[in-house]
C-alpha positions as CSV (number, residue, x, y, z in Angstrom):
1,X,17.7,35.9,-45.5
2,X,19.9,35.3,-48.5
3,X,16.8,35.4,-50.8
4,X,15.8,38.8,-49.5
5,X,19.4,40.1,-50.1
6,X,19.2,38.9,-53.6
7,X,15.8,40.6,-54.1
8,X,13.9,37.3,-54.4
9,X,10.9,38.2,-52.3
10,X,8.7,35.3,-53.3
11,X,11.3,32.7,-52.2
12,X,11.9,34.6,-49.0
13,X,8.1,34.5,-48.3
14,X,8.0,30.8,-48.9
15,X,10.9,30.2,-46.5
16,X,9.1,32.4,-43.9
17,X,5.9,30.4,-44.3
18,X,7.8,27.2,-43.9
19,X,9.6,28.5,-40.8
20,X,6.2,29.6,-39.3
21,X,4.7,26.2,-40.1
22,X,7.6,24.3,-38.5
23,X,7.5,26.5,-35.4
24,X,3.7,25.8,-35.1
25,X,4.4,22.1,-35.6
26,X,7.1,22.2,-32.9
27,X,4.6,23.9,-30.5
28,X,2.0,21.3,-31.3
29,X,4.4,18.4,-30.7
30,X,5.3,20.0,-27.3
31,X,1.6,20.2,-26.4
32,X,1.1,16.6,-27.5
33,X,4.1,15.5,-25.5
34,X,2.7,17.2,-22.4
35,X,-0.6,15.4,-22.9
36,X,1.1,12.0,-23.3
37,X,3.1,12.7,-20.1
38,X,-0.2,13.5,-18.3
39,X,-1.8,10.3,-19.5
40,X,1.2,8.3,-18.5
41,X,1.2,9.8,-15.1
42,X,-2.5,9.0,-14.7
43,X,-1.9,5.4,-15.8
44,X,1.0,5.1,-13.3
45,X,-1.2,6.4,-10.5
46,X,-4.0,4.0,-11.4
47,X,-1.5,1.1,-11.4
48,X,0.0,2.2,-8.1
49,X,-3.5,2.6,-6.6
50,X,-4.4,-0.9,-7.8
51,X,-1.3,-2.3,-6.2
52,X,-2.1,-0.5,-2.9
53,X,-5.7,-1.7,-3.0
54,X,-4.6,-5.3,-3.5
55,X,-2.1,-4.9,-0.7
56,X,-4.7,-3.5,1.6
57,X,-7.1,-6.3,0.8
58,X,-4.3,-8.8,1.6
59,X,-3.6,-7.0,4.9
60,X,-7.3,-7.0,5.8
61,X,-7.5,-10.8,5.1
62,X,-4.4,-11.4,7.2
63,X,-5.7,-9.2,10.0
64,X,-9.0,-11.1,10.1
65,X,-7.1,-14.5,10.2
66,X,-5.0,-13.2,13.0
67,X,-8.0,-12.0,14.9
68,X,-9.6,-15.5,14.6
69,X,-6.4,-17.2,15.7
70,X,-6.0,-14.8,18.7
71,X,-9.6,-15.4,19.7
72,X,-9.1,-19.1,19.6
73,X,-5.9,-18.8,21.6
74,X,-7.6,-16.6,24.2
75,X,-10.5,-19.1,24.5
76,X,-8.0,-22.0,24.9
77,X,-6.0,-20.1,27.5
78,X,-9.1,-19.1,29.4
79,X,-10.4,-22.7,29.4
80,X,-7.0,-24.0,30.6
81,X,-6.8,-21.4,33.3
82,X,-10.3,-22.3,34.5
83,X,-9.3,-26.0,34.6
84,X,-6.1,-25.3,36.6
85,X,-8.0,-23.1,39.1
86,X,-10.6,-25.8,39.5
87,X,-7.8,-28.4,40.0
88,X,-6.0,-26.2,42.5
89,X,-9.2,-25.6,44.5
90,X,-9.7,-29.4,44.6
91,X,-6.1,-29.9,45.8
92,X,-6.5,-27.3,48.4
93,X,-9.6,-29.0,49.7
94,X,-8.0,-32.4,49.7
95,X,-4.6,-31.3,51.2
96,X,-5.9,-28.7,53.6
97,X,-5.0,-25.1,53.5
98,X,-1.6,-25.3,55.2
99,X,-0.3,-28.2,53.1
100,X,-1.5,-26.6,50.0
101,X,0.3,-23.3,50.9
102,X,3.5,-25.3,51.4
103,X,3.0,-27.1,48.1
104,X,2.3,-23.8,46.3
105,X,5.4,-22.2,47.7
106,X,7.5,-25.2,46.5
107,X,6.0,-24.7,43.0
108,X,6.9,-21.1,42.9
């Protein structure tokens, strides 16, 4: 502004060009900053998704293990129940129905 007031048009033109270049450079930096932020967000999402994927894989493995253990427990309990029922039927035949009913009431 001072160069224009003094009548030095060439210096004023150079200052104006520099100001325009700096303004354009500032806009370009803002664009680049936005792009870097977008890339950082994508990387963060990829990392988060990788962690979620790993966690889901671990959960699936644990669920499968739990399923196998539950199946084994059910098989064992079923086998035990069958053995006890067989044993009770044998006792009932040996003791007779009335004695077995008395025995059963005492157990309960």
